[in-house]
N, C-alpha and C positions, 0 to 999 in steps of 0.2 A: 454486402460486406458482415451486416449483423444477423440476416441470417446464417450465413458460411460459421461466424463465429460462435453463436447461437448452438450450432452442429458439433462443433468442434469440443465445447464443453459440457457437452453430454454423451459426446465417448469417452471423458473422462469420467464425468459420474457415474456412467455405463459401468465403466469398470473397478468401481467401486459398491456401487449397489445390486450388479442385479450377478452378485455371487452369494454363494453359499452362505446365511450367518454366520457358522460357525470360523467360515476361511474369512471373514471381515472383519466380527468379534477381535481375531488374532493378529489383521494386521491393523486395525486401531491399536490393539497394547502397545505395539510393536511402532506404532506410531508416536504414542506418548512415551515410550521407554527412550526414542530416536530424540525428540523437543526435550526430553530433561537433560541428557548428557550434550543437547545443542546449548541451550539457555545457560547452562553451566560454565562455560565460556564467554567471559565476559567481553560487554562488547562495545564499549563507551567511544564515540567518535572522536572522541580529541586521543585516545592512545593509541598508539601506532603498532602499541606490539599487540594491543589486544587484538586488533583488524586483522593481523598479520596471522593469530593465534585460530581466527574463525576460518580464516581463508584455506587454510591446510586442513579444519574440519571438514569444508566443501569440499578439495578437491580431492579428499576420500571418499568421502562418500558420493558424491558423482560420479566418481574415475567407475565407485563397486558396479555401477549401476548400466557402465558403458558407454557416460561424455566424455568427450573429448573435453579436457579444458586445460583453459591458459589464466594466468592471473595479466593485467593489462596495466603496467604504468600509467600513473596520469600526473598533473600537478602539483595533489595532494595525495591522497590513499587509494591505492590501488583497485580497479574492477575485477569481480570474478566473474569470467568468462565459461559459458559452455553450451556446448550443441551433442548435440545423436548426429550420426554421421546421415549427410546429408547427400538425399536424390534428386538430383536438379528435375526429373517428372513430378514431384511435389511442390502446393505450394507448404513455405516458409512462417511459422510462429517464432514469435520473439516475447518471451516474456522479459519483463522486470519486477525486482525485489530490492529490498534491498537486510543487509545483517546487521547492520549498526544500531545501536537504539541509543537512546540519552542518557546524559550523566545521572547514577543514580544517585539518592540521600535516604541511608539507611534510616534514619530517624521517622520517612516518611512513609515505610510497608510498614504492616503489619505482619509482617514476618522476618525472622530473623537476619536473612541472608536472601536479598531480590532476586537473585543469580540460581537462587536453591527452588524447582517448582514444589509450590506447594497447591494441594489438591483439596475444592471446597465443596460444602453441598447448602443449597439454601436451606435455612429452618425458616421459622417466622421472624427472629429478630435479627436475620442478614443471613450471614456465613459461617457455618463452620467447620474447620479442616477435618477430614479424614484422610486414611492412609491408602496406597496404592496397594494399597495388599489385597483391598476390599473388588479391586475392579479383575473380576473372577469368571464368571461366566457370563455376566452382564454387565454392559457402564450405562448408565442413567444418563440421559443426555441432558439432564440440568446442571450437572457436574461442572466447573470449573475448576481450569488452568490458573495461579498467577504466580507471575516471574516476570521479571524484566523479557521484554520483546517476545513473551509466549505467545501473542496474539500479532503484534506490530514489531518487526514482523519477519521474525524466526518460522510464525508456526506456517505460513502460506509455505512457505520455503521445503520446513517438511513434509507437509500433506502432498505437495508437488510431489518429493521423492517415492513416497508410498504411495498415491495413486500410479505412478508408475511402475512399481513393484506388483502390483494387482491386475494391470496392462500384462504385463508379461508373464507371470504365472497362467494365467487365461487367455496366451496367445491372442493377445490383438494388435493387430498394427494398424500406428497408426496413420491416417492418410494425410499428414502434414510432415514437414520437418519441423523440428526442435532446435529453439535455441535461448538461452537466458544468458541477463546481465544484472548483476550483482551489486548492489551498491556498499560501499563502504563509509558515505557517508549523509546521506539521508538528511540524518536526523540534523546536520548544519546547514541545511540548504544543497546538496549537491553543486557546490559551487564549478570544480572541475567536468561536470559530466557533460553539457554544451560541447565546450572543445574535446573532451576524449570521443565524443560520436561524431565528431566529424571526422577525428584522427584514425578513426578503427570504422567510418562508412563501412567499407565492402565488408569486415569481419560482422557485420549487425545489419548488415542489409536481409531485407525483409519484407513479405506482402500483409502483415500484421503485427499490433503489438497490442499486446493483455499483460494489461498492470495489477499485477496480485495487491494491493494496498492502495486504502484508503475506507471510508466511515460505513459501519453499520445501520444498514437501512432500522428505522424505527419498531420493527416489526421482528426484528429479530433474525429474517429470512433470508437467505444464499441470495448476494445482490449480484447480477449481471451491468455495470454503467459504462455505455456506450459512446461515452465519450469526454474528457474533464476540458474544461474553461482553460481557454489558454491567458497568458498575462503582456498585458504590457505600460511599458514606463515611461514616463514626459518629467522634462521640467522646466520648472516654470519659475517665470520671476515679475516679484510684486515690487512695486516702488512707492516710495513716503519720502516722509521730508529728509534731506540730506543731515538733518542735527538729532541728536533724541530729543523728545519732547516728554515734562511732563504731565503727566493725566490733567485732562482739562485744558494744556495750551492750546489754541487753534483748534478746540474742538469743533466735529463735524467744516471743519475748513482744509487741514491738511488731510491728506490721506489716509489710513488706517490699510498698512500691509495683513493684519492679521482678518481686520473685516474682512475685505477683500478676496482670502484666500477663502474664507468661511463661505460667502458668497457663493463663488466660481463653487466650491465641491458640493454647496446644497442645493446648487443649480444642476448638476450633473443629473438624478434623477430624482422623479416623482414619485408619491408618498405610497406609491405600490411597487417601487421599482424599479421601473422602466428607464431607460435611456434617453436624456434629452438629448443625448449631442448629436446635430445633424450627420445623417448619414450615417451612422454608427449601424445600423441593421441592415444595412444595402448587401443585398445577395444573398440575404438569409432568409431563408423560409420552412417554412414545417406540412411537411404533409400529412395527408390523414394516416396515412399507416402509422410517422411516429407519434400524433396524436393518439391514437385509443393506446398506442405501449403508453403513452405517460399516465390519460386515463386510468388506465389498469393498474395504479401503482398503488398500492394498498393503504394510502396515507389515511392514520388515525390523529386526528387534528388535535382533538383531547390528550393521546399520547406523547405528540412534539410538544404541543407547550408544557407538558410536565416537565419533559426532558428537560427545556430550556428555562 
């Protein structure tokens, strides 16, 4: 599966980087214009009207690229679904992204309007604003766009759309089917999503899932992550005296629930982060091929420590 996903990603990248420079620059400028327009639509996950306006924009843009689109009702904000025409002879990739953003406090932004994208270039003292008119013949790779959700997570959506544009312009057929599910409540925890996945199971059926959302590697290089850790929850009950005790009363005699919990939590891992719970690693193996991939990751300890 890993090799297959890498091949799929390479096909997308080939559609972008194997073009003539002029075509690529033109598409990048179009990408920037499109992300500015998308970011200009407020996307507070708490505001249903915001989410609906974003869905309208998504419907127009994906439909224009030949996608079949559907709005999926949930117990919360609706999901947006899109798919290119399906061929039973091809495997299917399902892409997940989200278009909502966290609530904005304009006073904490170094620009008048967080929903108006600002272009900045690095200088010795930090960053300085630049005009979009300066993006003519070439686009400096170290310049950055600032605005709510330019990266997390409207940016990947717009890049996906423009990758599709380039593939079509160069008549490059995809060897797999494409489906997308776009979330409007990720920043609120995606609470309706698990039930919606079960409800729309047949529609979302796919051979592989690609999540276009996640942290950037410390090196700043494009990153492919082969898996995400899962979540296990449990409830614990600790017991102590039936009556409240003043500090020091029955000390070291009556059990203290706070200390019991702290010992339990501290005992779950050793000093190196290895889980000590019996049976936790049962059935988990790391083969040599995977270890080689892990060793090849360009981790810069000094840079990571400086970041943390």
